[in-house]
N, C-alpha and C positions, 0 to 999 in steps of 0.2 A: 128594591130591585122587584121587577115584576114582568111577566111573560103575558103580552097582550094577545093570546088567543091563536096567533098564528107561528108558525115555524121561523127561526130566525128574527122573529119580532119581541126577543128579551130586552128590557130596559133597565137600565141603572141610571140613578143621578147623583151626582155629590158635588157639594159646593163647600168651601172653606175659606173664612178670612171674615175678620170683624167680629164684634160681639152682637150673634142673633140669636135671641132665645130660644127660637124653634127652627135650629140648624136643619134637622130632618125635613121639615116642611120646606126648605129651600130646596134640599136634595131632590124632593118630590118636585117641585117647579123647573128643576133642569130634566128630570125625567118627562114631564107631561109636556113642556112647552119648548123644548129645544131638542135639536138632533144629535147634540152631544152627550156623552156618558159622564166625563169626570170636568169639572171646572173648579179651580183653585187660584188663590192670590186674587189679586185686584179684580180681575175679571168677574170672580165670585161675588166680590163685595157689590160690584157695579151692577150684576144681575140682581141681587138681593135688594139693592135699594130701588132699581127701575122696577121692580115686581111688587114694591110696597111693603116690603118687610121691615121693619122698624129696628133701629139699633137700640142697643140698651147699654148703659153704663156699667163698666166694668166693677163697679164696687159692688152693683146689685147682684153681681154672680160670685162675690167672695163671703166665706164665711170667716168667724174670729180663727178657727182652727186652720184654714187655708193661709191666712194672711201671717199666722206665727210660723208655720212650715217655711214659706216664703222668707221671712225675715231670718230665720234660721239658716235657709239656703245662702242667701246673701252674705251673710256672717261668716258661715264656715265651710262654704261651699260642699254641703253634705246632703245627701238624699233624705226625705223624710223617713221616719221609722215606720210609719202607717203604709200599708199596701192596698189600702182602699183606693176604688176608682170608681169612674162613672158612667162607664160603657153600659148602654141598654140595647140589646139585641132582641129582635122580635119576629116571630113568624106568623102569618095568618093564612087562613083558609075561608074563601066565601062558599056559599051555598050550592055553588055549581061546580066545587073542586079546584079551582083557581088559587093558586098560592102567590103569596108575596114575601118579603122579607127586607127588614130595615135595621139598620144600626146607626146609633147616634151616640158620639163621645167626643171628650175634649181632648183624649189622650194621657199619656204618663205626664207627672209634675216635671217642669224645668226642661223639657225637650228642646232641641235644637229648632230655631226658627225654621221653618220649611219644612219639617219633619211630617212625612205621610207614613200612618199605620196599614193594618191590615183592614180597618173596619171598612173604607169605602171601596176597595179593590174586589171586583168580581170574583168569586172563587175561593178568594181569601176569607175576609170578614163576612161574606154572605152570598148564597146561591139559591135561585128559584127555578124550578122546571115544572110546568104544571102537568107534564106526562108522569112526573116521577114524584116531588115533592120539594122541599127546601131546608136549608140548613144556616145556620148562622154561628158566629165565634165571638170568644171574647177572651180577655187577659193580656199575655205579654205581645201586643202586635208585631214586634220586630222579630218574634220567634216564629208566632203564627203565619206571618206572610210567606215564609220560605217555603211551608207545605200545601198551601192552597187546600186547607181542610173542608171548606165548605161545598168546594166542587168535588173533592174526594167523596165525602159521603153522600151526597146525591148520586154518583155514579155508582157506589156501592151498593146503594138502593135500587138503582136501574138494573144491577146485575144479579138482584135477588135477595140482599142482606135486609134485615128488618132496620127501622131507624136505630133502635138501640144497638144492635150488632154494629152497624156502621160507625155509629159515633164512637163505641169502645174500640174498635178497630183503628180507627184513625187517630185518637188521642195515643193509644199504646204505641204505634207506629213512630208518632212525634217524639214521644218521651224516649223510646229505644233509640231515634237517629239523634236525641241530644245525649246520649249514653247515660239516661236516668237522671242526669242533674236536674236542681229544682227550679222549675219555671212555671208560671202560671198561664193553665190555658183550660178552656172549657167550651164545650160544643152543644147546640141542640139542633134537634132535627124533627119532620114530620113528612112521612109519606103522603101519597096523594089519598089516603084514605083515613087520614087523620091519626094513624100510630105515631106514638112518640117516641123520641129516645133523646138521651143525654149523657155526656161523660165529661170529666174534667180531672185535673191535676190538683185542684182546689182542695187543701187540706181543712181548712177554716175560713169562714167568711162572717165578717162581724157587718150587721146593719147599721150604719152610724146614726143614721135617724131614730130608730125604735131601740138600739142598742141590744137587741137580739142576735145572738151569734148560733152559726149554723156548722156542724162538722160535714164538711163535704162543699159542693158546689149547689146552692139554691136556685131553682128556676120556679116559674110561675105557670099554671095551667087555668085555661079559662074557656071550656068548650060551651058549644050551644046547650041550652038545658040545665046548667050549673047555675045556682044564683049569684054564687062569688067564685073568686078565682081561688085556687089551692096552691098553696106551696110544695115542691119537693124538692129533695137534695139526691145529688149523684155523689155516690163515695169515692174518695181520691183513688187514682190509679197509682 
């Protein structure tokens, strides 16, 4: 999602269907080359194919762990014990202060065909406003989309709250509205000056690639002048 420098010129692109390795690039294609905001199903697959995005074999996207979890689900119809997921939310700011938000995800395992989560929905999974800043979310999308947290965070920053204060307030309100029951949600935000914020309900997160465990919600910061990215964590609310 990106605001093209003019009021009422905010654009968002989303595409879903088929096995495309760079789904977020397909979404960018929707934003840059069409007048539409959301394209799904066969139409999204047709657009990706016509724009030259290659299909990849499903087997190349599966790990031994995911194959075992799928077999267990087929045999027992039970959800996997792992809570790991693959959502990647990113906020960017250019040298002129323009902001953009992007989210890429395959959603939870074993979802119903046709299910759409919060990630592609403006105001839910992501929101960007050059006059204020940007925000994005990750976690249980079916819960998150009920609260429009990314839009809410940007509006709170517009009203004077810091990025950190806005994130904490929105996640706290989500948790209260759900009567403090356990559900996974986390948000990140930046204001137009590059001040950052993050909050979440995540108590513990494991990087299955590196086997590193984090107490809380880990997020990455990489600013101009930094030689390499830094991992921070937000304590669970």
